[in-house]
C-alpha positions as CSV (number, residue, x, y, z in Angstrom):
1,M,0.0,0.0,0.2
2,Q,1.7,3.1,-1.4
3,N,-0.4,5.6,0.7
4,R,-0.1,5.3,4.6
5,T,-2.2,8.4,5.5
6,I,-5.8,10.3,4.0
7,A,-3.2,13.3,3.1
8,G,-1.0,11.2,1.0
9,V,-4.1,9.8,-1.0
10,I,-5.2,13.8,-1.5
11,D,-1.7,14.2,-2.9
12,R,-1.8,11.2,-5.3
13,L,-5.2,12.3,-6.4
14,G,-4.1,15.9,-7.0
15,E,-1.1,14.5,-9.2
16,I,-3.5,12.6,-11.3
17,V,-5.9,15.5,-11.8
18,G,-2.8,17.6,-12.9
19,R,-1.9,15.2,-15.3
20,C,-5.1,14.7,-16.5
21,H,-5.7,18.7,-16.8
22,E,-2.4,19.0,-18.6
23,R,-3.4,16.5,-21.2
24,G,-7.5,17.9,-21.3
25,S,-8.7,14.5,-20.6
26,R,-12.1,13.5,-19.2
27,L,-10.2,11.1,-17.1
28,G,-9.6,13.9,-14.7
29,Y,-13.1,14.5,-13.9
30,F,-13.7,11.4,-11.5
31,P,-10.5,12.2,-9.5
32,A,-11.3,16.1,-9.2
33,M,-14.4,15.0,-7.4
34,Y,-12.9,12.2,-5.4
35,R,-10.3,14.5,-4.0
36,K,-12.9,16.9,-2.8
37,T,-14.8,14.0,-1.4
38,T,-11.5,12.8,0.5
39,A,-11.0,15.9,1.8
40,M,-14.5,16.1,3.4
41,V,-13.7,12.6,4.9
42,K,-10.6,14.0,6.1
43,A,-12.5,16.9,7.8
44,G,-14.7,14.3,9.4
45,I,-11.7,12.3,10.7
46,E,-10.0,15.7,12.4
47,S,-13.5,16.8,13.8
48,R,-14.1,13.4,15.4
49,R,-17.4,12.7,13.1
50,F,-16.5,9.1,13.4
51,E,-16.6,6.7,16.1
52,D,-13.2,5.4,15.2
53,P,-11.1,7.9,13.2
54,A,-8.2,5.8,12.9
55,R,-10.4,2.9,11.6
56,M,-11.7,5.4,8.9
57,E,-8.6,6.6,7.9
58,R,-7.3,3.2,7.2
59,L,-10.8,2.3,5.1
60,D,-10.0,5.6,3.3
61,V,-6.6,4.8,2.4
62,V,-7.1,1.3,1.4
63,F,-10.3,2.3,-0.6
64,A,-8.6,4.8,-2.5
65,E,-5.5,2.6,-3.6
66,R,-7.9,0.5,-5.6
67,Y,-8.5,3.4,-7.7
68,L,-5.2,4.7,-7.5
69,R,-4.0,1.2,-8.8
70,A,-6.4,0.8,-11.5
71,F,-5.6,4.3,-13.0
72,E,-1.9,3.4,-13.0
73,Q,-2.3,0.2,-14.6
74,Q,-4.5,1.6,-17.6
75,E,-1.6,4.2,-17.7
76,R,0.9,1.6,-18.2
77,G,-1.3,-0.4,-20.6
78,D,-2.1,-3.1,-18.1
79,A,-5.6,-4.5,-17.6
80,P,-7.6,-3.1,-14.2
81,T,-10.6,-4.9,-13.2
82,A,-13.3,-5.0,-15.8
83,A,-15.3,-2.4,-14.3
84,W,-12.6,0.3,-14.2
85,D,-11.5,-0.9,-17.4
86,Y,-15.0,-0.1,-18.9
87,A,-15.0,3.3,-17.0
88,F,-11.5,4.6,-18.2
89,L,-12.7,3.2,-21.9
90,M,-15.6,5.5,-21.6
91,G,-13.5,8.2,-20.2
92,R,-11.9,8.8,-23.5
93,S,-15.2,8.9,-25.2
94,E,-16.8,12.5,-26.0
95,E,-20.3,10.8,-26.0
96,P,-21.1,10.5,-22.2
97,T,-22.2,13.6,-20.3
98,V,-20.0,15.0,-17.1
99,I,-22.4,13.2,-14.9
100,Q,-22.4,10.0,-16.5
101,H,-18.6,10.3,-16.3
102,L,-18.8,10.9,-12.9
103,L,-21.3,8.2,-12.4
104,L,-19.0,5.6,-14.2
105,G,-16.4,6.4,-11.8
106,M,-18.7,6.0,-8.7
107,N,-20.0,2.8,-10.0
108,A,-16.7,1.1,-10.2
109,H,-15.5,2.3,-7.0
110,I,-18.5,1.9,-5.0
111,N,-20.2,-1.2,-6.6
112,L,-17.1,-3.0,-6.7
113,D,-14.0,-1.5,-4.7
114,L,-15.7,-0.6,-1.5
115,G,-17.4,-3.8,0.0
116,I,-13.6,-5.4,-0.7
117,S,-11.9,-2.3,1.1
118,A,-14.3,-2.5,4.2
119,A,-13.9,-6.4,4.5
120,D,-10.2,-6.1,4.2
121,I,-9.6,-3.5,7.0
122,A,-12.5,-5.3,9.2
123,P,-12.2,-9.0,8.3
124,G,-14.7,-11.3,10.3
125,P,-16.0,-10.4,13.7
126,A,-14.4,-6.8,13.2
127,L,-16.6,-5.7,10.4
128,G,-19.7,-5.2,12.6
129,P,-18.5,-2.6,14.6
130,L,-17.5,-0.4,11.4
131,K,-21.1,-0.2,10.3
132,R,-21.9,3.3,11.9
133,D,-19.0,4.9,10.4
134,F,-19.6,3.3,7.1
135,D,-23.1,4.8,7.2
136,E,-22.0,8.3,8.2
137,I,-20.4,8.4,4.9
138,N,-23.7,8.3,3.1
139,A,-24.2,11.9,4.8
140,I,-20.9,13.3,3.7
141,L,-21.9,12.1,-0.1
142,G,-25.0,13.4,0.0
143,E,-23.3,16.9,0.9
144,L,-21.1,16.5,-2.0
145,V,-24.1,16.3,-4.4
146,D,-25.0,20.1,-4.2
147,R,-21.5,21.0,-4.2
148,V,-21.0,19.3,-7.6
149,Q,-24.0,20.5,-9.3
150,S,-23.0,24.1,-8.2
151,D,-19.3,23.3,-9.6
152,L,-20.7,22.2,-12.7
153,A,-23.4,25.0,-13.3
154,S,-20.4,27.2,-13.0
155,V,-19.2,26.0,-16.5
156,F,-22.7,25.0,-18.0
157,P,-25.1,27.8,-16.5
158,L,-28.3,26.1,-18.0
159,L,-27.7,23.3,-15.5
160,G,-28.5,25.7,-12.8
161,V,-31.7,26.5,-14.1
162,L,-32.6,23.1,-14.7
163,D,-31.7,22.5,-10.9
164,F,-34.2,25.1,-9.9
165,L,-36.6,23.9,-12.2
166,C,-36.2,20.3,-11.2
167,L,-37.1,21.4,-7.8
168,R,-33.8,19.1,-6.5
169,F,-35.3,16.1,-8.3
170,D,-32.0,15.4,-9.5
171,E,-29.8,15.5,-6.1
172,I,-32.3,13.4,-4.5
173,A,-32.2,10.8,-7.0
174,V,-28.2,10.4,-7.2
175,R,-28.3,10.7,-3.3
176,R,-30.7,7.4,-3.3
177,T,-28.5,5.8,-6.1
178,I,-25.3,6.7,-4.0
179,T,-26.9,5.1,-0.4
180,H,-28.2,2.3,-2.4
181,A,-24.9,1.3,-3.9
182,R,-23.2,1.7,-0.7
183,S,-25.9,-0.4,1.2
184,T,-25.2,-3.1,-1.6
185,A,-21.6,-2.6,-0.8
186,W,-21.9,-3.5,2.7
187,D,-23.9,-6.5,1.9
188,K,-20.8,-7.4,-0.2
189,A,-18.4,-6.8,2.5
190,V,-20.4,-8.9,5.0
191,S,-20.5,-11.6,2.1
192,L,-16.9,-11.6,1.8
193,S,-16.6,-12.0,5.6
194,T,-18.3,-15.4,5.4
195,C,-15.9,-16.7,2.7
196,G,-14.5,-20.1,3.6
197,S,-11.7,-20.0,1.1
198,A,-9.5,-17.3,-1.0
199,R,-10.8,-19.3,-4.1
200,E,-14.3,-18.7,-3.0
201,R,-13.5,-14.9,-2.2
202,D,-12.1,-14.6,-5.6
203,S,-15.1,-16.1,-7.4
204,R,-17.5,-13.5,-5.5
205,I,-15.3,-10.6,-6.4
206,A,-15.0,-11.8,-10.1
207,A,-18.9,-12.1,-10.5
208,W,-19.4,-9.0,-8.8
209,D,-16.9,-7.2,-11.3
210,L,-18.9,-8.6,-14.4
211,Q,-22.3,-7.1,-12.7
212,T,-20.6,-3.5,-12.0
213,V,-19.9,-3.6,-16.2
214,R,-23.5,-4.4,-16.7
215,L,-24.4,-1.4,-14.5
216,A,-21.9,0.7,-16.3
217,R,-23.4,0.2,-19.6
218,S,-26.9,1.1,-18.1
219,I,-25.4,4.2,-17.2
220,C,-24.1,5.1,-20.6
221,R,-27.5,4.4,-22.4
222,P,-29.9,6.7,-21.1
223,E,-30.2,10.3,-21.5
224,P,-30.8,12.6,-18.3
225,L,-34.3,13.5,-17.7
226,T,-36.2,16.1,-16.1
227,P,-39.3,15.1,-13.7
228,D,-41.9,15.5,-16.7
229,G,-39.7,13.2,-18.9
230,R,-38.7,15.6,-21.2
231,R,-34.5,15.0,-22.2
232,Q,-32.3,17.7,-20.3
233,P,-29.9,19.4,-22.9
234,R,-26.3,17.5,-23.2
235,E,-23.2,19.5,-22.0
236,S,-21.5,19.6,-25.1
237,I,-17.7,19.3,-24.8
238,T,-15.7,18.8,-27.8
239,D,-12.2,20.6,-26.9
240,A,-9.8,20.0,-24.4
241,A,-10.2,23.5,-23.0
242,T,-13.6,23.1,-21.8
243,V,-12.4,19.7,-20.4
244,R,-9.9,21.5,-18.3
245,R,-12.4,24.1,-17.1
246,V,-14.9,21.3,-15.9
247,I,-12.0,19.6,-14.0
248,E,-10.9,22.9,-12.4
249,A,-14.6,23.6,-11.3
250,L,-14.7,20.2,-9.9
251,V,-11.4,20.2,-7.9
252,D,-12.1,23.7,-6.4
């Protein structure tokens, strides 16, 4: 594990964001948001928001390392997990919206990586006491939704108008999606804690990896909708300069 502290994770994410910003790469969207999330978790640890701050820092570091490792694998041309491989593939495409790019990263990281990480840092009977702090992250992610919406509206002003007209429908939907994904991740952690062998554990993880890819494909298909069923305008990004503006908005 290359990152021993949450501050080290924030630094590593910053390096990736800087690399993607220089290239004008859409792969910078997710780590920009992720760096902001990690900073919020760090603030929660420092303010004693969690029952066991040291344990939460270990979870954050182990969890982040799965993304950081996957990113470096694809940089070298190696194959990460199927979930991340698909997210990185679509990250090179102009077709998904910014929100879809972010959801693809969250899908791979929450639906696959999170349960594995929780089981790794709290194996067997140690997993149960982690539940309350695990659930507290849902509140932090909920707080992040408003900030991301505001960040993107600074680049795409029409999104701010839509946010008002939709009466916060989109934020509520995203919060529910995140909460459901994290609940499923906890179930996966519990499942791993009952595995009788490494072979059984690997088999379950491989199956979840493929399930996560199927979810990713469903994320890419639909267009965003307003509450009355009309399609929202897509964020038109065809140039590196606008990609950089989005990264800058997400990371601030």
